[in-house]
N, C-alpha and C positions, 0 to 999 in steps of 0.2 A: 504494500500500500504506500502511495506517495503522500507524505505528510502535507496537510493543508494548513492555511493560516489559522483557521478555527481550531484545528487540532493543537497547533502550537500555543495558541492563546489559552486553551484549556489546560495544557501542561504547565503554563506559567501562572495559572490562577492562584492567588494567594488566599490562604485561610487564616493568616495571622495579621491581616491589615488592621490598623488601629481604628477603633470606632471614633467618630468625630468628637464625641463628648469627652474623650480622654484628652485631646488637645485643648478643648474648651476649659476643662478643669485646670490644666497646667497654666494656660495663659491667664486665667483669672487669678491664680495663685501668685503670679509674678507681675501682675499688671501695675502694682504700686511702684515696684522697683524700676520697671521699664519706663514708666512715666517720669519718675524722678531723674533717671539717667538721660532721657531725651531732653528734659528741661534744665539740665545742669548749667550753671552760669559760666562754665568754662568756655563754651562756644563763642559767646559774645565778648569774652575777654581776650581772645586771640585776635587783637585788633591793631597791632603794630608789627613791623618787620622783626623787631627784637623779640617780641612775645611769640611770634610764629616760630622763630628759631628755637626758643626754649621749649615750646610745645613739641616740636619735631624730635628734639634730642631725647625726650622722654618717650614719646609715642613710638619711636623706632623699635623699642623693645616689644611692644604689642604687635607690631608688624612682623617681627621675627618669630616670636613664640607662637603666633597663630599657626605656623606651619607644623608645630609639634602636634597640635590637635589633628590637623589634616593628615599627617603622615601616620599617626596611630590608627585613624580610621581606614586609611588605605592598606596598611599592613594587615588589619583584621579582616577587611572586606575582600581583598584580592590575594593572589598568590604571588609572592615576590621571591620565592625560593626556586631552585632548579635541582633536578628536573621539574618542570611545571606540571601541575595538576589543575583541573578545572576549579574555579571558585565555588564555594558552597552556595552562594546566592548571586547569580549573574546580574540581577537588578541592582543590588547594592554595589556590586563591583562597578557597574556602569556609572552609577550616580557619583561615587567618589572619584573614579578616574576622570570624569568630566570636570569635576571641581579642581582636581590636581592640575589638569591641563591648563586651566585658566590662571591658577595661582602661581604655578611654578614655571610656566613658559608661555605667558600671554602674548598674543600678537598685538602689540600696542600701536604699531604702524605697519604699513605693507612690508612684509618679509622681515620685520623686526620683532624678535622674540626676547622676552626678559621676564624674570620672576618679579613679582610685586615687591618683594623685599629689596632687590637690586634697583628697581624703579624708584623706591623711596629713598635709597641712598643717593641716587642721581638728583632727586629733588632737594635733598639736604645740601649737597654740593652746590647746586644752583642758587640756593637762597642763603648760603653762608652759615648754615647750621653745622655744628661740630659732630661728626659721626664717630669720633674716637672711642666713646664708651661702648657703643653697640658693636663696632668692629673689633674692639678688644675682646669682648665676650665671645663673639663668633669665631675669631681667630684662635682663641685658647681651646675652644671645643674642637675645632678642626685639627688642632695639634694633639688631641687625645686627652685633654684635661677633663676631669669630672665636671659636668655642668653646674652642679651645686657649688663646688669650690670656686669655679670661675665666676659665678654670679656673686658669691659672697664677697669677693675681693674687688668687684667692679666699682668704679667711682661714681656711678649713677646714684640717685637718692634712694634712701631706704624704702620709701613707698613704691617706687618703680621696681626695685628689686623684689619686694614682696609680691607685687602683681605677677611678675615673671615667674617667680618661684611657685605661685599658686597655679599658673598655667601648666608648668612642667609636671607638677604633682597631679593636676586634674587629668592630664593626658595618660596617666597610668590607671585611672579608674576603670570600672567595667565599661564595656564599649557603648552601651546605651547612655550611660552618664556622660561619656565623652561627646557623643552625638548631641546631647542636650546642651552641653556647654558650647559646643561649636555653633549650634543653631541660635540659641537665645542669647548667648553672650557675645556673638559675633555677627553672623549672617543676617539675622532678623533685625538687629538694631543699628548696624553700621550705616545703612543708607540714610536714616534719619539724622544720625550724629554728623556724618560727613556733609550732608546738605546744609546743616546749620553753620558749619565751619565755612563752607563756600559762601553763604549769604553774608557772613561777617566780613570776609575778605573782599567780596565784590563791592560792598558799599564804600570801601576805602579807595578804590581805584578812581583816578580822574576820568573825565568823559572820553578823552582820546583813546585810553586803553579799552574802555568798554565798547566803543564804536569799532575799534580794530578787531576785538574779539568777535563781535557779532558779524562783521564783514567776513572774517576768516571762516566762520561757520557757514555762512551763506555760500561761500566759494566751495567748501567741502560738499555741502548738500547738492549744489549744482553739478559738481564733478561726478558724484556718485549716481545722481539721477539721470544725467545726460549720457555718460559714457559707461556702457556695460562692463562688468568685471572682466569678462573674457576678452573684450576689445582692449581694455586698458593694459592687459598683459602683452598684447601683440603690437602695441604702438611702437614707432621708432624711438630710439633712445632719447632724443631731445624732448619729445612730447611726454615720454614716460617720466623723465626727470621733472618736467613741469608739473605733472600730476602728483608726484611725490612732494614737491614743494607746496602744492595746494593742500595736500592731506596732512602735512606736517607743519602747518602754519605756526609761527612762534610769536604771535602778537601779544602773548600773555607773559608778563614778567615772572609768573609762577607756572611755567609751562608743565614741567614734570610733576609738580605737586598737584596741580589741577587735574592732570591726566590720571594720576594715582587715585584721587578722590572720585573723579567721574567714572573711572572704570569700576570701582567698587560699588558706587551707587547703581550703576547700570547692571553689573553682573549679579550682585547680591540680591537686588530687588526682583530682577527678571529671571534669573537662572539659578544661581547657587542657593539662594534662600529657599525656593520651592524644592530644589533637589535635597537640601539638608532636612527639610521638613518631612519629605517622603522617606528619607533614610531613617530618621528618628522613629517615625510611625512604624516602619518595617521592623526595626530592632526591638521596639517595645511591644508591638502587637496588641494582644488583649491581656497582657500580664500586668495586673494592677500594682504589684510590687515594683516592677521596673518603671512604671510611670511615676510612682512615688519617689524613687531614686532619681529619676530624670528631673522631677520638679525641684528636688533639693539641689541638684547640680546646676540647674538653670539659675536658681536664686543666688547660689554662691558665685556664679560667674558674673552676674549683674552687680552683686555687692563688691566683688573685686574690681570691676571696672569703675564703679563709683569711687572707691578708695583711690584708684589711680588718678582719676580726674581731680579729686580733691588735692592730691599731691601736686599735680601739675598746676592747678590753680594757685596753690601756695607759692610755687616757684615763679609764677608769672607776676606775683605781687612785687617782686624785686625789679621788674621791668617797668619803666615809666610809661605812662600813656601819652607823653608828649610825642607829637608827630603821628598821632593815630590816623590822620588824614593824608599821610604821605605814602608814597609808593617807592619801593627800592629801585635803584637803577636797573634797567633791563640788562640781565646777564647775557653773556655769550655762552650758549649751550655747548657742552663738550662734544667733540667729534666722536665718531664711532671708534677711531683708533685711540683717542685719548681715554675714552670710556674703558676700553679693553686694558690699556696700561694701568688705569686707576684700579680696576678690579684685581689685577695681578699684583698691585703694590709696587710697580716699577718706579725707579727713581724720578723719571721725568713726567710722572702722572700729574694731572692738574691738582692743585691744592684745594 
């Protein structure tokens, strides 16, 4: 017998899909924390170039430790050993692999792939934030040092160390608790948080920057709507370079930082958030004990983020609000060669 699509769908039918009321109860239980986090005063306080730099130096740790949650989920949901064997749950494997693809190797521009962590480091370099603390931590771990020891001696503030330590510990919890932390502590709330940061930054820009940004987006929309993707790839080199220039317009003095925020707003709200939600529902199924543990993990994740934002807000208090209506000089974005030198730590890498 030749398998039909209906036969395949019947084989993939799930008997452990979570009932809607399980999600409802969890979201009601965390609604107060989520509301307070979205309304945190930090977002409106990131209103000067200096304050933005301080924010980024702390937030870089959350950008990095996010991948520990992702990678724990991928290790559990897929098969990373060899010889390979089929994953126990192909649906969960597909969901987490799609998320990893976007987070670890996102196509942020035509034929340009980068992890969101490295994109954030580019944004820090662009805006003059100091990446020394986060690069010190990651470098020590790459050299084989115990993560807890590397974190304990890191020069970042105690509050930021505590948040990162919480994430690394949470990544070792039962897999459904990890999925709850990942969904409600990250994917679900990040679009709202990042949109508020963008609003605060945008009102600081002078009219010429706002107009240039809008014109650049109109050019992008025109290019994509007028020239089909297949034709764009076959254009002669000069026209292809023109298209890349349109797609990579740099009218924004915070080009890489805005790209990072907007990619997360777009991906987390439209793709990764729903994927993470389905993943959590599949892992918890109809098991009330797992849903209770997932609720606890979600609340702890939101409380940890609140504590991190409190830490950063305290750090911003040392930065004067003078110049809140000023915009940093438009930087020269590093070339691909300079970026690669910088990643490898070569002597001539841009400072």
